[in-house]
N, C-alpha and C positions, 0 to 999 in steps of 0.2 A: 241550318238553314232555309232562307228563304227559296223556294222552290222555283218560284216567278225570277227570280234573280238567275239563275243558275240558268233557267230556259233559254235567256235571252242570249246571253255568252255559248250557250251549248248550240244555237241556233247559228250563230254567224261563224262555229268551227265547221257543223253540218252542211251549212249550203257553198263550202269550199273558201271560206273568207278569207283563210290565208294565202292559197293558192292565186285570190285574184290579187292581192297586194304583190307578191311575189312577179306575178306577168305582167304587172306594170312597171315595177320599178325595173324588171331588166329590159320590158318595151324603151321605156324613158332613157334606157343608158344612167340610170342615176348613181352608180359605183364604179363608173369608167373613169380612171385616171386620168388628168389631160395635161397631156406632154407641152403644151404650149401656156396652160397657165402660172402668171405671176404668183400667183398665194404662196406661200413658206409650203415646203413638202414634206410629208410622212412617210416612208416607206413600212409597213407594219407586216410582217412575213410567218407565216406558219410553215414547221416543219413538215413539206407535202408527203401525202402518204403513199406506201405500198397498196394498192387498187388489190387486195385480196379476195378470192371467191367469197371466203364468206362475209363481205360488206362490212359497213361501220356497225360496232356496238355502242350502247352509250356512254362509254367512256372516252371513246374518239372525239366528239363533238365539244368536250370542255375546255381544251386549248380556244379550238378555233370560236365559242361562241365569247371566250374573255377577249381574242384581238376584234372581233366582229364590235363589242362592246365599245371596244377602244377606237378604231376605228372611225365609226359612226359619230362618237363622239367630237373626233378630232374635226370631221367633216363639218359639223356642225359651229366647229370653235374657227373657222375660217383656214383650215388646212386645205393643200391639194393631197389625197392620200392615194396609194397607190397599196392594193391589198388583193393582193393576186393567190392563184390557186392551179396547181397542176399535180402531176404523177409521177412518182419515183417507181417507173413502170418494168422497168430492167430487174434478171433474178433469178434466186435458184425455184422457187414455189411454182413458177410458171413453167419453166423445164420439166419439174419433175411430174407435173400435172401433165404434160404434153408428153413424155414416156410411157406414162399411167393409159392416160386416156385414146391419144391420138389426136386429140386436138391441138391446132398448132398453137403455139405461144399468142401469136397475134389476135387471132380470135379470141381466146378464153380473155387477155387481158382488154382487149378493148368492152368486152360483156362488164369485167370486173370494173373498169371506168365509169362507163354506164350506169351500172346500180350506183358506184359510187357518188356521182355526182348528182344523179338525181335525189339521194339521201340529203348531200350537202345542202341543194338548192331547197329540198322540204323544210328546214331548219330557218332559212329567211338570211341565210350569211350573207352578209355583202362583197362580196367577191369582183372582181375584175374579170368576167368569164373571157371578155376578147383577147385576155392575156395568156389563157393557159394552155400549159405545156406539157409534152410527153416525152420522158426521157428515151422509148422505144421506138422512136419516130426518125428517120431520117432525116427530116429537117432541124434536128435537136442534136442526134449522135454525131452528124457532121460536125458540130462545133467540138463536142467532147473528144473527138479524134483530131481536132483541131490545139486542144488544149494538151492532148499528148504530145505530138509536134511541137507545138512552144517549148513545153519544158525539155524535149529531146534538144532543142537548138541551145535552150540553156545551159546544156549541160547536166541537167538536173533527170536524167533519163539512163540507165544504164540494165543488161544480161547480165545474169549469172545463174551458175549453179544456188540451189536454195532448198532446204528438205520441205517437205509437203507431205501432207497426210495420204496414204495409199489404200486404198483395198484390192489385194489381188483376186479375191474372188468375182466383184464387181470392175475389176482392171479400169478405173479411176481414181483420180483426184477426188477428195473431198473436203467441203469446206469445213472450219472447226465445230460450225453448226452442226454439222453432219456426223461429228464422230458422238456416241455415246458411252462412257464410263472405256475407252479404248476402242469401244466395236463401231461398227460400221451400222448407220442406223437403217441402213437397207436391207443386209442380209446378214446382220450380227455376226460377220468375222471379223478378226482381230485386223486392227491398222495399223499400218507400219510407219515409219517416216521413210522418206524414199528422196534420193536426190534428183530432183530437174533442174532443167533451163528455164529464167524466170525472169518477165521486167520488174524492175524495180525504179521508184520514184525517190530521189535524195531527200527525203525527209528529214535527213540527219544535219543536213547543211543548214536548215533552220532553227535547230532546236535553242539555240541562243533567244533569236528573235520572236520563236514561236512562245518562249518563259519570259522575256521582258514586256513582249506586249500585254501580258495580261494585266499588267498592274495600270494599262489605261482603260481598259473595258467595265462597264457595268454589268457584271455577272455576279450570280450567287456565288459565296466565296467556295462551296461544298465541289461546285464544279470547276472552279480555277483551280483548287487542290487536287483534284483528279489529272487535271494536266499536267500541272507540274510534277506528280507523283509519275504521270505515266513519260515524262520528260527526263525526269531523274536526275537531276544533274548534279557531280559530286565532284567535288577538291578533291584530290590524293596524289599520289606520284605513282609511278610505273619505275617496277624493279625486275630486274634479271636474277635467275636463280640458275646456278651451273647443275649439269649433270653427269654426276659418277657412274659408273666408274671409269677410271682414267681414258678407258681405252675407246669409249664412245665419244671421246673427241675428236673435234675434226670431219666430224662424219658429214660436217654442213660445209663445205669447203676447208676454207682454214680457221674458221673458226669453231667454238664449242657449241656445242649444242645447250641450249639454252631456254627454261622458261621464264616466260614473260607475263608477270602480272601486275594489274591495277589494283591499288590500295587506297582506300581513304583513312588507312590508322597505320603509316609508315611507323610511329611512334612504338605501334605495338612488334617491330621486325624480329625482336631477340625473343620471343613468344612466341614465333611459328613453329608448332613441331611437326607438320607434316604439310604436304601437298596434295592439290584434286586437280586433275583435269577434269574436261568434259569427254566423255569416252569416244566422240567422234573428232578429236583433238589430233590433229596431223600428226603430232610427236608420237600417238600411239602407234603409228604404223611404221614411223620411222625406228623405234624401238624394238619391234617386234622380233628380231632375232637375238635380244638380248633381255626379253621378260623368258622369266624361267617358267612361268605359270600361264602362257600364252592360251592354252585351251581354256582356261577355266577365266580368262579376260577377253576372250573374243565371245564366249557364250553372252556374256554380262553385254557385252558391245551390243547380241542382237536382240536379248530383251529391251532395251533401251531404244530401239527403233519403234517397238510397238506402242510406247510411250508418247503422249501431248506434251509440250512444254509445257501447257498448266498442269498437266499430272506431275510433272518432275519437279516443278519448283512448289509443289502443296507443302507449306512450312507445318503442316501437322501429319506429314505420311514418313511414316519410316526408312530411316536413313539406309541407303545399302551403299554398297562399294566392294570396288577389288584393287586389293594393293598390285602393283608393278613388281613384282620382284623380283630382284637382282639389279633393281633399279633406285638410284638415294639421288636427291635435290641436295645441294650447299646451300645453306643461309648463308645469306651473304653477310649478315652482321657478327656472325661468330662461327664462320666456315665449318660450323658443326652439320654432319650429314645427317639428313630427314627421309622417311618413306614417301614413297609415289604415291596414289592412287587414283583411279578412275572412279567418279561417280555421279550418278545421273542428274544428282538437284544444280551440278557446274552445268552451263551451256555454252556450246563453241559459239553462240551466235550473240552472247551477249560480255564483254570488255575483250579479255584476251583467250577468254575459254580455260583459263585455268586462273587456282585463287590459292593461296596462302592463308593456311588453318592456322589461326591464333585460337585453341578450344579455350583457355583462360578468359578470353575476352568478347566472345562471339556464342550466342544460344547455339546455333546449329552445329556449329565444329565443335561446340562441349560434347552435344549429344551424339556426335560421330565419332569423338574419340574415346567415349564413356563404351560404346557398342564393340570398336576394334581395339580396346586397351591402350591406347596411344598417351605420350607423356604430356599432361599439362601444365603451363610453365605462366604461373602469373608474373605479370611485368608494370604491373599499374595498380599504386595503391591509393585511396587516399588521403591525400594530406593533412589532415585530421585524426585527432585521437582524442578518447576521454583517459586522461591520468588516476589509475586506479589509485594511486594515492591522495593526490591531491583532487579526486572528483571533480574534474574541469577540462574544458577541452585546450589542445593545445594540438599546435604546428609540427608535422613528424617533418623531421631531419635527420640525415647521414649521423652526427655525431651525437644524437638525441641516445641517451642511456637504453631507452626502452624499444630503439628502432629496432632491434633482431627480434624481438620477442612481438612487436607489433607487427611487423610485416609475415612472420609466420604463422601466428592466428588468422591474419588476414588471407595470406596464401592458403592457410589449411580450407580456409570457408570456400575459397573459389573452386578448389580442385574438388571438394567433396559436394558441395552443394550447387555449383554453376551460380554463385552469387558475384555478377558482373560487374564491375568499375572501370566507367568509360574515362575517365579524368581524374587527374592528379599527378602523384610524381613516380618517376619509373624507378623498378629495381629489378633484379638480375639482368641488366642490361651493361654491364660493364661498366666504359666511361663516362655514359649516361645517367649512371644512378646518381638521384635524388632530383635531377632536372624535371621540368614543368611538363608535362605529356603533349600539351599544345604546341613551346616549343621545341620540343624533340622531334616534330614531323619533319621540319626544314633541316636539322640539325642529322637525324640518322638519315634522311634522303642522300644527303649531300655524301656522306661519309661511305655511303654503298655504291655511291655512281649513280643513282637513281636523278629519274626526271619528274618535277614536279607538273601534274596535268590535269585539266578538268577531264571527267568524262560523262556522258548520257547516256540514260539506258533505252531511250528512244532509237528505235529500229527504223530503218529504209520500209517503205510503204510496198509491198510484194502486190504490183496490180494484175499480175497475169490468173485467168481463170479458166480453167481446161473446160466449156464448158458453152452451149450454143446461144442463150439468151443473154447477151451484153453487145456490148460496142465491139465490133473489130478494132484487135489494133490495128492501125496503117503504119505497118512495116513491109518492107516486101527484102526476099532474100536471091540474090544473084545464083547461078548455079553452082558457085565453090560454099554456099551457105552463107557470104557475108549480107550481115542486114544493110537494110536502106530504108529512110522515112518515103513514105508514099509521098507523092506531088502534091500539094495542096487541091491543085485542079481537078484531080482524080475523086476530091471528095464528096460527098460521102462514100465510104466504101461500104457496100449494103451488105447485110447481111443475107447469104444466099438462100432459097427456099429448099434447094435440095440435098435436105439434111438429113440424115438418120442420127435421132438425137440417143439411139440406146448407147452406153456407154461400152467402148472396146478397147479401151485402154490410153486414146489419144484424145484429141482434143475433136468433138464433132465435126468442126468447119472443117478439118482435112477429110472429109468423106464427100463434100462437095466436088461435081464436074463442075460446074459453072463457075465456083471460084478459083479454078485451075486456070481455066481457061480464062480467063479476066485477068487474071496475072500476065500469061502469056501475050494474049492481045495490046497488054498496056505496053510491055515492058521486054518481051524479047523468048524465045522458046527457054526453057530449065528454070525461066524465074518463080515463084513461088511465093505467095501471103503468110504472115504469121497466121497459125489456125488458133491459139489462143484470142480468148476477147477478154476486156476490161472489165475490172472488177467492179461494182454498181457503183460503189462508194465516189468512184470517178465520177460520174454522172452527176451525183448530190453536191459536189465540192464545186460546183460552179453555177447551179441552176440560178441561183436568187441575180446572177447578171442578164439572166436570158428575161423575165420577166420585165426586166427597164425597156428592150427593145424586141420585143417576141418574133418579129415578123420579117426582122433584118436577112438577107440571105448572104450579105458580103462579110459582114462580122457576127464574133458573138453579140455586140452589142456596141453601137456606136457609141464615142466619147462623149459626146452630147450628151446621151440619152445615160448614160453611167455618171456623168460630172451633175444631172440634175435628179437623179433618182437615190444615187449610192451614198454610203453603207446604207444599209438597213437600221433604220431607229430602234424597232424593237422587234427582237426573234421571240419565238413560242414555243416549244415543244417539251418532248420527255427526256428526262434526266438519264437514261439509256444510252442518250448518242453525247453523252458528256465528253466522250475522248477520242472516238474514231469520226465521225461524222465533221465534227468541231474541228477537229485538230486540221484534219484535211482542209475542210474548206478557208480555213485560214493562211494553211501551205498555198493554194493557189492564188489566194490575193494577195499575200506577201511577196510570191515570185511575178504576178504581174504588176506590184510596185516598183520592184527594183529592175524589171526589163522596163522602166518608164512609161506603162502603159494606161495607170491609173495614179492617180493622187492620194488615196488611203492606202493604209496596210493593215486595218481589222475590217472585217466584212459585217459584224452587227456589234453594234454601238454597243447593246442593252439585250439581253437574254433571260427570260424567265422562264421556268419550268412549272406544269400543270402536273398535279397529285395522279395519283393511279384511280380511276374510280372501281373499288369492289364491288363483288354480287351481292347479293341480299343477306349472303350465308357467310358474308366475309371474306370469304376465297376470291381468288382472281379469278375472274371472266374465263369460261374455257367450253368450246363446245363438246371437249371430252364429259365436263361436268353438268353438262347439263343447265346452267346456271346464267346463260347468255341473255342480257334485256337486248331486244332488237329495237332500236330506234324509231323504227316503221310506227313497230306498235303504240309507241308513247304518243308520237305525234298523231295518230290516226285515232285515240282515245282521248287524250287532253291535250290537245295541238304543241306547234312546236316553242309558242312563248311558254308554256308550262316546263317545257321541257329546260329550256335554253336557262328561264329565273330559277330553276330547282336548281339546273349544276351550278351557279353562280353562290346561290343559297346555301349549298351541303357545308361548306366551310372555307377555309383560305385557299387560294389558287392551286398553291403547291402541297397541299397537305394529302395524303390515302385517305379516302373517304369509301364507304361502304352507301350503294345504293339503297334507297327505303321508298317503297309504294304508298305510303302513307306521309312520308315527307314531302313528293311530289303532289299529293292529292291537297297537300296543306297550301302550298304553293299555289293552286290551281283555285282555291277557294278565294285566295288575296286578289288573284286578279275576275274573278264573279264579281268582288267589290268594287274591285275598280272600275268594272263594266255597267254596274249599278249605280255609281256616282249619278248626280243629276244635279248639275249645276244651278245656282240661285237665277232668275231671268236678269236681273241688275247685272251688269259687267263689273261694277264696283263695288256689291254687297258685301260686304265681313273683309274689306278692305285692310282693316286696322286689328281685325278682331285674330283670337290666338291661333286661329286654323292658318293665317297667313304668316304671323310670325313663324307657325312652326313648318309652312311652307318654305320659306327663305332660310332657314336653316337645314331643313331637307337639301336644298338645292345646293347651298354651299358643303354639307356634306358628303352628299354624290358624287361633285366635281372633284373633290379630294381624294374620294376613294379609289373614283375610276383613274386618277391620276396615278395612283399608289398601288392600282391594282388588287383593292381588298373590296372587291366585288360582293362578298356575304354581308359585309355591314352596310355597304350601299342600299341593299336590297331590303334591309332591316330597317333603315330610316326611313324607306320609302311605305314599309307594311306600317309603321308605328302612325305616319302621317295619315295615311288613308284610314285606318281607325278614328283617328281624330277627324278628319273630314267628315266621316261618316254622322258623327254627333252633333258638328258644328254647322254643317254643312260649307259649301264652297261656290265663289262665284266663278264664273264662265273664265274672267281672265288667270286666275289661279288654277283652275283646273287646265288650260292650255299650257301654261307654265309646267305644270305638273306630268302632263302626258310627255313633253320636251322630256323631260329628264329619265322618263321612264323608257321613252321612245328606242334607246339603245338594247335594253334588256329586253323587251316585248314588243320585236316594231308592227308585227301585223296587228295586235288591239290598238297601239298608240296611233297608228296611220287610220285605224275605221274609226276609233273615235274623235278624232281632231278632224277628221272629215267633216264626221255626225255635225260639229258646232258652226258649218257653214265655213271650214275653210275649204278653197279650192287648190292649193299646193301643199306639196308633200310636208309632211311635218319635218322631214330629214333638210329638207333646205331651210329651214327656222333656225336662227341664232341659238346660242345656247343662254337661256336665261341668265341676267347678272341677279344676285342677290343684293337688298336691302343693307347694306352694314347698321344702320339703326336697329330697324326690326331683329336681327339676329342678338342684339344684345339682349340677357337674361335682366327682369326686372329685379329679383330679389334672387339671392346666393344663399350658401349655408356656409357663414363665417365660422373658422375654428377656433376656439381659446385656450391657449395653453398656458401652463404655470412653468415658468423655469425649461421650455420645449417640450413639454409632456401636453398632451392634448387633455384634457380636462372637462369638455362640454362643446358644444356649437348650437349657432343660433341662426333661425333664418333673419336676412337682412336686406334693405333694399340694395340693389347693385351699387350706387351711388351713392353710400354711407360715407358719411365726413371720419374722419379719425376720432375727431372728439367724442361724436355721438356713439363710435363705436366702442373705445375706451370706455362711457360712460355705460354702455349696454353689457359689455363683459366684466366690469368691475360689479355690476348690481346679478349676476346671475347670483342662484342660489347655490349650485355646486362649485360656483368659482370662490364666493364666500369663505366656504371652510377651509379651503385650501391656503387663501390669503391672510386667514384672520390671526391677527398678534403678530403678522409678521411685516417687518419693513421694503417697501417698493421699491426697487432702485431706478427702474424705469420701465415703460411701454413700449415693445415695439409693433407698430402696425405694418402689414402687407397688405396695399390695398385688394379687394376683391377677393382676399383669400385667407387672413388671418390676422389674431392681435396676441403677442407673446407678454404676460405678465412677469417679468424677472424680479425676485425677491431676493431679498440676503438671508 
C-alpha cells in the first residue's frame, strides 16, 4: 500500500483529529434531542451498562455503534432523535469491592462511571449527554422508591416469608449468582435454603397480559419464546386426592386431609400410581406423627435445604426421594391407594407443591418409578396400528379382534422402554376406555369433581435484598411491627453513610444509627425503617421513562414528555436480558397503563440483540484468561472510526464473532483509501459515468441495510464503491454524497473530509442523499434460459430486451438447440428481466 496515503490519515489521528470533532459536536449540542421540535420523533435506546471497574472491552460498543449509526441516519432523514446514555450503578459487585477494599461504593462507582463515559465518548457515539442518568444517586432513586409506593397503592406489593440462599458461615443472604455448585463463593461452605420475610411484586397478576402483549411487538422470536416459557401458561385441571389411613381424616377441622394437584393431563388420571410432595410441603409436617420412617424423611428434608431450585429441577440429575411410609393417597378415578413420596424435584413454590405421577406418560416419572420399583400403568395408546395380516394401517377400536393384543404390545413397550404416547385413545381407564384422550380431559375432570384451570409458571418477583448498595425500600414500621408506606414528601429516603458493610446475618442498613434516628424523628419513638434494599432490576425497570424528562423534580417524568417520546422505538442489548429485565420493564409499563398514567402498555416496540464478540482465541473475553481487548488501545492505535467500522463489518449484528487484529487492519486500509480519494476539479465530471451509477446503487443499498440493521453488508457495499472510485475517479458532488452515507459509520473521518471540501456546516446537518431510480437500473442482465422448467443456459442481454428478441436469442443458443431438436415447442414463457422457459411436448 502507498505509504504516503497511510501517512495522511495517520497524521489526522495523531494530531487529535477525532477528539477535535468530538469536542465540537459536544460544544454545539449537535446530538441533543429537542423537546419543542415538531419533527417526527424516534427514541433509540441502548441497555444501559453496569459501570464495572474493568471498564469497557471491545465487545461492549458493538450494540452502541449500531444504535449510533441508526440514530445519525434518522437525524439526517429529518427525525428528532432521543438517544441517551446512563448507568445501572447499584449492585452487588460495588458492595463486594467496598467490603474488600474499604472504598465506599459511591467513590468506586463514580470512578468507574467516569472511565466508562470517557471510553464511550472516545468512540464518537452521538448520545445526548444532557439526559444522563445514574441509578445510584438520590435524584434518581427517589423515583425508584416512588414506583415501589405506586405499586403498593395498586395492591401489587406484599410481604411474606420466602426461601433464600443462606450461608451460615458468612451469616448472610446470597444472590443466586453468589452460589457456585451449592457453595458460597466467598467461603466455599454449603449454602442452605432459609425462610425469611421478603417483599414481593405481584408479577403473576399480569401473567396473561405479559403473554398476550408479545404478539404486538417486533422482537426476535427466540426472545419471545423465552418469555413465553418463563410465563409458562398451562391449561389443565385441579384435582384433589384424599389421604389414607382413615384416622388421618378430620385432622384439618371437619374435612379430610387432601393433596391438591394441578395437571395438564387429567386424561391420564387412571395411570397415576404414586404421588410426590415437595419436601417443604405443609402436609409433610402435619403428617409427621403418622409417618413411620420420619427420621429418614427428616434427614432428606435437611439435605434438600442445601440445594438451589436450579439444582433441584435439573432434568439430568439423578432422581432421589423418600416414601412417606404409613401414608397412602387415594386415586379419585379408581379409589386405589397409591404411595406418597417426597422428592426434591418438586418445588413448593410451583403449582400446588405436589404432583400426581403418571410414569407411563412422563419421562421424569418413569425414571423415578423404575428407580423405586413402582407400578407403571399405561392408559393411552395410539389409535392406529398396522394389521399384521393385511399389512395396512387400521384404526384401533375396543371391538377390534386385535384390540387386546395391540394394547398388550404397546403397554409392554411403554413399561419396559419408557416409550411415551401423548395422544390417542384411553385404555385401563374404566368407563372411559376407547375415548379420545383430548375429550377425556374434561370428562374425567368432571367425574372426580375437579376444576378446569389455567396456571402459570411465572412467580411473583422477590425484590428484597439484604445488602447496602441499592435503593432503600420506602416502608416504615410502627412499634408493633406493622408496615406503612413512607409518605412521598419524605422521598428520597437516602442511604445512610454510617454503615458497616460486613455481613452479620442481617441487612447492613440495620447497623445505621442515622437511619434509626431519622425514622423516629419523622414518625415517633419506636418507629423504624425497612432495612432491606431493592433488587437492582427495580431501578432498570423504569429508567427509559426518566430519559424523557431527566431533570423533573416533581414527577418521574411529565405526561407531556412521556407522550412526546414514549414508547421506545428501538431497543438494543444483549440476549442475556431476555427474561428478567425485559419482563420486569414490561410489568412496570403495564401497571402504569392500567392506572391511567400512560396510554401505551409495551415499553419497547422493536428489540434487537447484538451478538457476543469473542477473543481472538475464540473464547469469551475474561480478565482471568488474559484475552480481553481494551478499546482504548484500539482507538489509540487505529482510530475510533476503524473500530466502529470493523465491529459492524465482522458479520451480522446478532451473531457471535471472534475478534481479529488482521480484520480490523483491513478495515483501516479501507479508510486510508477513502482519505486518499481526490475529487475531480469539475463538480459535474463523471456524473453519467459508471462511478455515479454505482454510487446511486450504494446509496440505495446503505439506506436499506441501515433500516434493516444489516450493517456488515452496508460496509461491504461502500468498500466496493471506493475500489471503483479509485480506478474511475470521482466528482466533488459524488464524493460529498458518499461521505454523507459513510458518516454514520465513520463520523470523524467523514466530518474532516467534508470540511476539507469547503463545507462550513456539519455533515450531520445534511439531508440523506436520494438515489436516482434511472441510474440504479442495470444496463445488462443475465437472462436464464429454461427447457421445461430446467435451466439449460444463460445469456447476457440488455435489461430492456423485448420478449420477441429474448425468444429469438434463446432459440438461437447452441446449448438450447440440442434440447429442442426434433421436438415440438408448445409455448415459450417470458418473464421480463429474469428468464424465458421453452415448453416442449
